[in-house]
C-alpha positions, 0 to 999 in steps of 0.5 A, spaced: 226 877 154 230 878 160 224 880 164 220 874 161 225 870 164 225 873 171 217 872 171 218 865 169 223 863 174 219 866 179 213 862 177 217 856 177 219 857 184 212 859 187 210 852 185 216 849 188 214 852 194 207 851 194 208 843 194 214 843 198 215 842 206 212 849 207 206 844 208 207 840 214 204 834 211 208 833 205 216 846 208 220 860 197 217 862 201 216 866 194 223 869 193 228 870 188 234 867 192 238 861 188 236 854 188 242 852 192 239 857 198 232 855 197 234 847 197 238 849 204 232 852 207 228 846 205 233 841 208 233 845 214 226 845 215 225 838 213 230 836 218 227 840 224 220 838 222 222 830 222 224 832 230 217 835 231 213 830 228 216 825 232 212 828 238 206 826 234 207 819 234 209 819 241 217 819 241 219 824 246 225 827 245 230 828 251 234 834 249 231 840 250 236 844 247 235 840 240 228 840 240 228 848 241 233 849 236 228 845 231 222 849 233 226 856 232 228 853 225 221 852 223 219 859 226 225 863 223 223 859 216 216 861 217 217 868 218 221 868 212 216 865 208 211 870 211 215 876 209 217 874 202 209 872 200 207 878 203 212 882 199 210 879 193 202 880 195 203 887 196 207 888 189 201 887 185 197 894 182 192 896 177 187 891 180 180 891 180 176 893 186 174 886 187 181 884 186 184 889 191 179 887 196 181 880 196 189 882 196 187 887 202 184 881 206 190 876 204 194 882 207 190 882 213 190 875 214 198 874 213 199 880 218 195 876 223 200 870 222 206 875 223 202 877 230 201 869 232 209 867 230 211 873 234 207 871 240 210 864 239 217 867 239 216 870 245 214 864 249 220 860 246 225 864 250 221 864 256 220 856 256 226 852 258 223 845 260 222 839 255 215 838 257 213 846 255 217 846 249 214 840 247 207 843 248 209 849 244 212 845 238 206 841 238 201 847 238 205 851 233 205 845 228 198 844 229 197 852 227 201 851 221 197 845 219 191 849 219 190 857 219 198 858 216 197 853 211 190 855 209 192 863 208 199 862 205 196 857 200 191 862 198 196 868 198 201 864 193 195 862 189 194 870 188 201 871 187 201 866 182 195 868 178 198 875 177 205 873 176 203 868 170 198 874 167 204 878 167 208 872 163 202 872 158 202 879 157 210 879 155 209 873 151 203 876 147 208 882 146 213 878 143 208 874 139 205 881 136 212 883 135 214 877 130 207 878 127 208 885 125 214 883 121 211 876 119 211 879 111 218 881 112 220 875 115 217 871 110 220 875 104 227 872 106 226 865 109 227 860 104 221 857 101 222 850 105 222 854 111 216 858 111 211 852 112 215 851 119 215 858 121 207 858 119 206 852 124 210 855 129 207 862 129 200 858 129 202 854 135 205 859 139 198 863 138 194 857 140 198 856 146 198 863 149 190 863 148 189 857 152 194 860 157 190 866 158 183 862 158 186 858 164 189 863 168 183 867 167 179 861 170 184 861 175 183 868 177 175 868 177 175 861 181 180 865 187 174 871 188 170 870 194 164 870 190 166 866 184 160 864 180 163 857 178 167 855 184 172 849 183 170 843 187 177 842 189 183 846 191 188 843 187 184 845 181 186 852 181 193 850 182 193 845 176 190 851 172 195 855 174 201 850 172 198 848 166 197 856 164 204 857 165 207 851 162 203 853 156 207 860 156 213 856 157 212 852 151 210 858 147 217 861 148 220 855 146 216 856 139 219 863 139 226 860 140 225 855 134 222 861 130 229 865 132 233 859 130 229 858 123 230 865 121 238 865 123 239 859 119 
């Protein structure tokens, strides 16, 4: 049960990050850090981005130290995002050859992101003038808006799909354990409780099946040679979100069943 809770928390954080200021346009990294720590990082990143965004609309900051601090904040959090995503991306095993190939490609892309950030970090230590820092900040922002966001979004989808799959497997195990003892459970349930028990079991099973279908479709759409590629990037994210929501709903049914049995 604790394993399942950890998985569900991880998935929730993945989606929180997928749409957080991680993307300049709208900045866990995927992490098991506390919510407070995550919110602190996101707040710090947002403040830094606000300052860097001022450059784009023609407001030239005059404090080089403040601007360099903002840029360093964005660089540091970008490095942490990459480190965390890279760790979770490489943690998955037992994959098919096609999935391993995609995993390797994503790891290679993330390695390229690391090299780029390292070079930017070096440049910032060698630049002290306001014009030079502004130029570095603008280029870094444009890079995050482009290659960085594209690669990280794809990597987060990969992690989300396989962590959600682990959650589905755990839910199936839980359902099977209850179903195995279904006759025994019915034998000591009061008659008026057998109907809600049956209903909850059917609903949980249906939700898990739907979750499995959605996650399978999302996984297939991630593959480079997908036979039925999705029209919009958000479609994959939505399938994963719906699948995870169904798994969580199935766990709510398990809790309801447990309460029903204990009464």
